[in-house]
C-alpha positions as CSV (number, residue, x, y, z in Angstrom):
1,M,0.1,-0.2,-0.2
2,R,3.0,2.4,0.7
3,K,4.8,2.0,-2.5
4,I,1.4,2.3,-4.4
5,Y,0.8,5.8,-2.4
6,L,4.7,6.8,-3.1
7,L,4.1,5.9,-7.0
8,L,0.9,7.9,-7.3
9,T,2.3,11.0,-5.3
10,S,5.5,10.9,-7.7
11,T,3.3,10.6,-10.5
12,L,1.1,13.4,-9.7
13,L,4.2,15.8,-9.0
14,L,5.7,15.0,-12.0
15,F,2.6,15.5,-14.0
16,L,2.1,18.8,-12.3
17,T,5.6,20.0,-12.6
18,S,6.1,18.7,-16.5
19,C,3.3,20.8,-17.7
20,S,4.9,24.3,-16.5
21,T,7.5,26.1,-18.5
22,I,9.8,28.7,-17.3
23,P,8.8,32.2,-18.6
24,P,11.6,34.2,-20.6
25,A,12.6,37.4,-19.6
26,D,10.2,39.6,-21.0
27,F,10.2,43.1,-19.3
28,T,7.7,44.8,-21.9
29,L,4.9,46.7,-20.4
30,Q,1.6,45.4,-21.2
31,E,-0.2,48.8,-20.6
32,V,2.1,52.1,-21.2
33,P,0.7,54.8,-18.7
34,S,-0.7,57.9,-20.4
35,V,1.6,60.7,-20.3
36,S,2.4,63.9,-21.9
37,K,4.6,64.8,-24.8
38,K,7.8,66.3,-24.5
39,D,9.4,69.0,-27.0
40,A,12.4,66.8,-27.4
41,E,13.5,63.5,-29.5
42,M,15.1,60.5,-27.7
43,V,18.0,59.7,-29.8
44,S,19.8,56.7,-27.6
45,I,18.9,54.6,-25.0
46,T,21.8,52.6,-23.1
47,V,21.1,50.1,-20.5
48,G,23.9,48.3,-18.2
49,Y,24.9,47.5,-14.8
50,E,26.4,49.8,-12.4
51,A,30.0,49.2,-11.0
52,K,29.9,46.9,-8.2
53,K,30.1,48.8,-4.8
54,R,29.8,47.3,-1.3
55,G,26.5,46.1,-0.1
56,M,25.2,46.0,-3.9
57,K,23.1,43.0,-4.7
58,I,22.9,42.2,-8.3
59,E,21.7,38.7,-8.9
60,T,21.6,38.5,-12.6
61,N,23.1,37.3,-15.9
62,H,23.9,39.4,-19.1
63,L,20.3,38.8,-20.3
64,V,18.8,41.2,-18.4
65,P,20.1,44.4,-19.9
66,P,19.1,43.5,-23.6
67,A,15.8,42.3,-22.3
68,W,15.4,45.7,-20.3
69,Q,16.8,48.0,-23.0
70,T,14.3,46.5,-25.5
71,A,11.2,46.6,-23.3
72,L,12.2,50.4,-22.5
73,E,12.5,51.4,-26.1
74,D,9.2,50.0,-26.6
75,A,7.4,51.5,-23.8
76,I,9.0,54.8,-24.6
77,N,8.0,54.6,-28.3
78,R,4.4,53.4,-27.3
79,S,3.9,56.0,-24.6
80,L,4.7,58.9,-27.4
81,I,6.6,60.9,-24.8
82,F,9.1,62.0,-27.0
83,S,8.5,63.4,-30.5
84,D,10.5,63.4,-33.7
85,D,12.8,65.6,-35.5
86,Q,12.8,68.1,-32.4
87,E,15.5,70.5,-31.7
88,R,16.4,68.9,-28.6
89,K,18.0,65.8,-28.7
90,F,18.2,63.6,-25.3
91,S,20.4,60.3,-24.6
92,L,18.8,58.2,-21.7
93,S,21.5,55.9,-19.6
94,V,20.2,53.4,-17.1
95,R,22.5,51.5,-14.8
96,I,21.0,48.7,-12.8
97,Y,22.4,48.7,-9.5
98,H,20.3,46.4,-7.7
99,F,18.3,43.2,-8.8
100,D,17.4,40.5,-5.9
101,L,16.0,37.4,-7.0
102,P,13.6,35.2,-4.6
103,A,15.2,32.3,-2.7
104,A,12.3,30.4,-2.1
105,G,8.6,30.9,-0.6
106,I,5.3,30.7,-1.5
107,T,4.9,34.1,-2.7
108,M,8.1,35.2,-4.9
109,V,8.9,38.5,-4.5
110,S,11.8,40.2,-6.4
111,D,13.5,43.7,-5.9
112,C,15.2,45.8,-8.5
113,G,16.7,49.3,-8.5
114,A,18.1,51.4,-11.6
115,M,19.7,54.7,-12.0
116,Y,18.0,56.9,-15.1
117,E,19.6,59.8,-16.6
118,V,18.6,61.8,-19.2
119,L,21.1,64.0,-21.0
120,D,20.8,67.0,-23.3
121,R,22.6,66.3,-26.0
122,N,23.1,69.7,-27.2
123,S,24.2,71.1,-23.9
124,G,25.5,68.0,-21.8
125,D,23.3,68.8,-19.2
126,V,21.5,66.2,-17.1
127,V,17.9,67.0,-17.5
128,F,16.8,64.0,-15.4
129,S,18.4,61.9,-12.7
130,E,16.4,59.6,-10.4
131,R,16.9,56.1,-8.8
132,I,13.8,54.0,-9.0
133,Y,13.6,50.8,-6.7
134,T,10.6,48.8,-7.4
135,S,9.5,45.1,-6.4
136,G,7.6,42.2,-8.2
137,S,5.5,40.0,-6.5
138,V,4.0,36.6,-7.7
139,P,1.3,34.6,-5.0
140,M,1.2,31.0,-5.3
141,N,-1.9,30.8,-7.0
142,Y,-0.3,31.9,-10.0
143,D,1.8,28.5,-10.8
144,F,2.6,25.5,-8.5
145,V,6.1,25.4,-9.6
146,G,8.5,27.9,-7.9
147,I,11.0,28.5,-10.8
148,V,7.8,29.8,-12.7
149,R,6.7,32.2,-10.0
150,A,10.3,33.3,-9.5
151,S,10.9,34.0,-13.5
152,E,7.5,36.1,-13.3
153,S,8.3,38.1,-10.3
154,I,11.5,39.0,-11.6
155,N,9.7,40.1,-15.2
156,R,7.0,42.1,-13.1
157,C,9.9,43.7,-11.1
158,A,11.4,45.2,-14.5
159,R,8.0,46.3,-15.8
160,N,7.2,48.1,-12.5
161,N,10.8,49.9,-12.6
162,I,10.1,51.0,-16.2
163,R,6.6,52.1,-15.7
164,D,7.8,54.0,-12.7
165,F,10.5,55.8,-14.6
166,L,7.9,56.9,-17.3
167,I,5.4,58.1,-15.0
168,S,8.3,59.9,-13.1
169,L,9.6,61.3,-16.3
170,D,6.2,62.4,-17.1
171,N,5.7,64.5,-13.9
172,R,9.0,66.2,-14.6
173,N,9.2,69.6,-16.5
174,I,12.6,68.8,-18.8
C-alpha cells in the first residue's frame, strides 16, 4: 500500500511540474501609462550594470540589460512621450544597481533598482536623474512550480521599474 501511495504521489508531482514552462525574460509593459508629450527627441538608450560597490546585490546575468533596453525602448515608443525631428535631443542611460532574486517561498518577490539619467545632447546637461527602486510579487496561485513564479516576479519587477520611470519622467518639466 505504501509503495502504491508513493508511486501515485510521484506521478502526480511529475505531471504537475512537467506542464509548466519557465517564462522568458520579458520586461515589456502590457499597458503603457498615459503621459504628456515632451518637446524633445530621444536619440539613444543604453542599459547596463552600475559598477559593483560594497553592499550592492545583483543576482542576474548578461541577458537582463538587453531585455530591459528592448522593453524600455518599446515603452517609450508606445507612450509617445518624445517627438521626432525636434531641436532638443536626449540620450537615456540606465544603470541597474540592484537586482535581488527570490530564493524560495510561497509568494515570490524580486527587488530591483536602476539609475535613470536623461542627458541633453546639445548642452551636455543632465536634465533628469533619479534612482527608481521597485519590486515584483507573484502569489502561489499563479503557478505550482516555484521557478515559474520566481521568473515571473523578475519580469514584474523590471516592468514596474520601467513604468515608474515613465511616470516620474512625465511629472518632470524637462
